[in-house]
C-alpha positions in Angstrom: -29.2 -4.4 -232.6 -29.2 -7.7 -230.8 -32.2 -10.0 -230.8 -34.4 -9.9 -227.7 -35.3 -13.1 -226.0 -37.3 -14.0 -223.0 -36.1 -16.9 -220.8 -38.0 -18.9 -218.2 -37.2 -16.1 -215.7 -39.6 -13.7 -217.5 -42.3 -12.9 -215.0 -45.3 -13.3 -217.5 -44.2 -16.2 -219.5 -44.2 -19.9 -218.5 -41.6 -20.8 -221.0 -39.1 -19.2 -223.4 -40.7 -17.4 -226.3 -39.2 -17.4 -229.8 -37.4 -14.4 -231.2 -39.6 -12.1 -233.3 -38.3 -9.9 -236.1 -40.5 -7.1 -237.5 -39.4 -4.6 -240.2 -39.2 -1.0 -239.1 -42.7 0.6 -239.4 -44.6 -2.7 -239.5 -46.9 -3.5 -236.6 -47.3 -7.1 -235.6 -49.4 -8.6 -232.8 -48.2 -11.6 -230.9 -50.7 -14.4 -230.3 -51.5 -14.8 -226.6 -50.5 -18.5 -226.4 -47.2 -19.9 -227.3 -46.7 -21.5 -230.7 -49.6 -19.6 -232.4 -49.0 -17.8 -235.7 -48.2 -14.1 -235.5 -50.9 -11.7 -236.7 -49.9 -9.1 -239.3 -51.8 -5.9 -238.2 -50.7 -4.0 -241.3 -52.3 -6.6 -243.6 -55.4 -6.7 -241.5 -55.8 -2.9 -241.6 -55.4 -2.9 -245.4 -58.1 -5.5 -245.8 -60.4 -3.5 -243.5 -59.8 -0.4 -245.6 -60.5 -2.4 -248.8 -63.8 -3.7 -247.3 -64.9 -0.2 -246.3 -64.0 1.2 -249.7 -66.1 -1.6 -251.3 -69.1 -0.6 -249.2 -68.7 3.1 -250.0 -68.2 2.3 -253.7 -71.3 0.2 -253.8 -73.3 3.0 -252.2 -71.7 5.6 -254.5 -72.5 3.4 -257.5 -76.1 3.3 -256.4 -76.2 7.1 -256.1 -74.6 7.6 -259.5 -77.0 5.1 -261.0 -79.9 7.0 -259.5 -78.6 10.3 -260.8 -78.1 8.9 -264.3 -81.7 7.6 -264.2 -82.9 11.2 -263.7 -80.5 12.6 -266.2 -81.5 10.0 -268.8 -85.2 9.3 -268.2 -86.7 6.3 -269.9 -87.8 7.0 -273.5 -91.5 7.4 -274.1 -93.2 6.5 -277.4 -94.8 3.6 -279.2 -93.8 0.0 -280.1 -95.6 0.1 -283.4 -97.4 2.5 -285.7 -101.0 3.1 -284.8 -103.9 3.1 -287.2 -105.2 6.7 -286.7 -108.2 8.4 -288.3 -107.7 11.9 -289.7 -110.3 14.5 -288.7 -110.9 17.8 -290.6 -110.3 21.2 -288.9 -114.0 21.1 -287.8 -113.5 17.7 -286.0 -115.5 15.7 -288.6 -113.9 12.6 -290.3 -111.7 13.7 -293.1 -112.8 12.0 -296.4 -111.3 12.0 -299.8 -114.4 13.9 -301.0 -113.9 16.6 -298.4 -110.2 17.0 -299.4 -111.0 17.2 -303.1 -113.7 19.8 -302.5 -111.8 22.0 -299.9 -108.1 21.6 -300.7 -106.1 21.4 -304.0 -102.7 22.0 -305.4 -103.3 25.7 -305.1 -104.1 25.7 -301.4 -101.6 28.0 -299.8 -102.6 27.5 -296.1 -100.4 25.2 -294.2 -102.4 22.1 -293.1 -100.8 19.7 -290.7 -101.7 16.8 -288.4 -99.6 15.0 -285.9 -98.6 11.3 -286.3 -97.5 8.9 -285.0 -96.4 11.0 -282.0 -97.9 14.3 -280.7 -94.7 16.2 -281.4 -94.4 15.0 -285.1 -96.4 17.3 -287.4 -97.0 16.3 -291.0 -98.3 18.2 -294.1 -101.5 17.1 -295.8 -101.3 17.9 -299.5 -103.7 17.4 -302.4 -101.8 17.8 -305.7 -104.8 17.3 -307.9 -105.1 19.9 -310.7 -101.4 20.1 -311.5 -100.5 21.2 -315.0 -97.9 18.5 -315.4 -100.5 15.8 -315.8 -99.4 13.9 -312.7 -102.1 11.5 -311.6 -100.3 9.4 -309.0 -97.7 10.0 -306.3 -96.0 7.1 -304.6 -98.1 6.2 -301.5 -100.6 8.8 -302.4 -104.4 8.1 -302.1 -107.5 9.2 -304.0 -111.0 8.0 -304.8 -109.8 4.4 -305.2 -108.9 2.4 -302.1 -106.0 0.8 -303.9 -103.6 3.5 -302.6 -103.3 5.5 -305.8 -103.9 9.2 -306.0 -102.6 12.6 -305.3 -103.4 13.1 -301.6 -100.1 12.8 -299.7 -98.6 13.5 -296.3 -95.0 14.4 -295.5 -93.2 15.4 -292.3 -93.5 19.1 -291.5 -90.1 19.1 -289.8 -87.1 20.0 -292.1 -84.5 17.3 -292.3 -81.7 19.9 -292.2 -81.8 21.4 -288.7 -85.4 20.7 -287.7 -87.3 23.9 -288.6 -91.0 23.2 -288.1 -94.0 24.3 -290.1 -94.9 27.0 -291.0 -91.2 27.9 -291.4 -91.1 24.9 -293.7 -94.2 24.9 -295.9 -95.8 23.9 -299.2 -95.4 26.4 -302.1 -98.2 26.2 -304.7 -97.6 26.9 -308.4 -96.7 30.5 -309.0 -95.7 31.3 -305.4 -92.1 31.8 -306.5 -92.2 33.3 -310.0 -89.6 31.9 -312.4 -88.5 29.2 -309.9 -88.9 25.7 -311.4 -87.2 22.4 -311.1 -86.7 19.8 -313.8 -87.6 16.4 -312.4 -88.7 13.0 -313.5 -92.3 14.2 -313.2 -91.7 17.2 -315.5 -90.9 20.8 -314.8 -92.3 21.5 -311.4 -93.2 25.0 -310.1 -94.7 23.6 -306.8 -92.6 22.2 -303.9 -92.0 22.1 -300.2 -89.5 24.7 -299.2 -87.8 25.6 -295.8 -87.3 29.3 -295.3 -84.7 28.7 -292.6 -81.8 27.6 -294.8 -83.3 27.0 -298.2 -83.8 23.2 -298.3 -86.4 22.2 -301.0 -88.3 18.9 -301.5 -90.2 17.4 -304.4 -93.9 17.1 -303.3 -94.7 14.9 -306.3 -92.0 12.3 -305.5 -91.9 11.3 -301.9 -90.4 14.6 -300.8 -87.0 13.8 -302.3 -84.4 16.6 -302.2 -84.4 19.3 -304.8 -81.9 21.7 -303.1 -79.8 21.4 -300.0 -78.5 21.8 -297.4 -80.8 19.0 -296.3 -79.6 15.7 -297.8 -82.4 13.4 -296.6 -86.0 13.5 -297.9 -88.9 14.2 -295.6 -90.4 11.2 -294.0 -93.7 10.2 -295.6 -96.9 9.0 -293.9 -98.7 6.0 -295.3 -102.3 7.0 -295.9 -105.2 4.6 -296.4 -108.8 5.0 -297.4 -111.4 3.1 -295.4 -115.0 3.6 -296.4 -114.1 6.9 -298.0 -112.4 8.2 -294.8 -108.6 8.8 -294.5 -106.4 7.0 -292.0 -102.7 7.1 -291.2 -101.2 3.6 -290.8 -97.4 4.1 -290.7 -94.4 5.5 -292.5 -93.1 4.4 -295.9 -90.2 1.9 -295.9 -87.8 4.4 -297.4 -88.6 7.2 -294.9 -85.7 8.4 -292.7 -86.2 9.0 -289.0 -88.1 12.2 -288.2 -85.6 15.0 -287.5 -84.9 15.4 -283.8 -85.8 11.8 -282.9 -83.7 8.7 -282.4 -86.7 6.8 -283.8 -89.9 8.0 -285.3 -91.7 6.0 -282.7 -89.8 7.4 -279.7 -89.7 10.8 -278.0 -93.3 11.6 -277.0 -96.7 10.1 -276.5 -98.7 8.6 -279.3 -101.5 10.4 -281.0 -104.1 7.8 -280.3 -107.0 6.7 -282.5 -107.7 10.1 -284.1 -105.7 13.2 -285.1 -107.0 16.5 -286.4 -105.9 18.9 -289.2 -104.6 22.2 -288.0 -104.6 25.3 -290.2 -101.3 27.2 -289.5 -102.0 30.0 -292.0 -99.6 30.7 -294.9 -96.4 31.1 -293.0 -93.3 32.7 -294.6 -93.5 33.2 -298.4 -90.0 34.3 -299.1 -88.4 32.4 -302.0 -84.8 32.2 -300.8 -82.9 29.3 -302.4 -79.2 28.3 -302.0 -77.0 29.7 -304.8 
């Protein structure tokens, strides 16, 4: 095809215009005055589309971000462990004297209190009167305020799949006839056992594992005696995270300045252990 030109005889042009070449399918606009650069309409339209896509993308990103905010709400919890006073089942301050007079190693009822969060139950155990002659458990408390004694507190959530008391519970001596464990503390016939899948923990040694399938010990609450009353002040340094939580301090609201003992009854007494 020959090039098209316009001479001075063209009715709408005052002078000859240059020859314009445009590839097939590409739209070009001619500047209204002679000598101006041509405008590439295809490129202009592409830029417009990119600008529109950017606006839509930004709006869509905001919507997605908002949706994710609802799908993943901010974690609730605490920044540090509270100092919380324990109350007995009757609402009165729990004292070492009350524990020694009301609860012992033979207490079969499941006694729990929540700490540091309201969805984290813990056992309260008094191992005094054991026949092995054990007088002190790591981080246990007693009559002395130096932190030594046989009153201890462990998480009441199994570290295997998260079964909660009373499915997991403390088994006093003689509860499972003939079932004993040889430990550093002697031959023990009392322990914490989960009826869900058979995990067993050493109540006399920071709830370390005696049988699986759980491979982590139960987290242990640090107890403190203040003027004869019992307080929870944290978790032991070796404690794993409470099962079901990304952090023992995250996942629910804190218990506050007091937390009460709850009597859950005896719970399952079946002595089913892994073979």
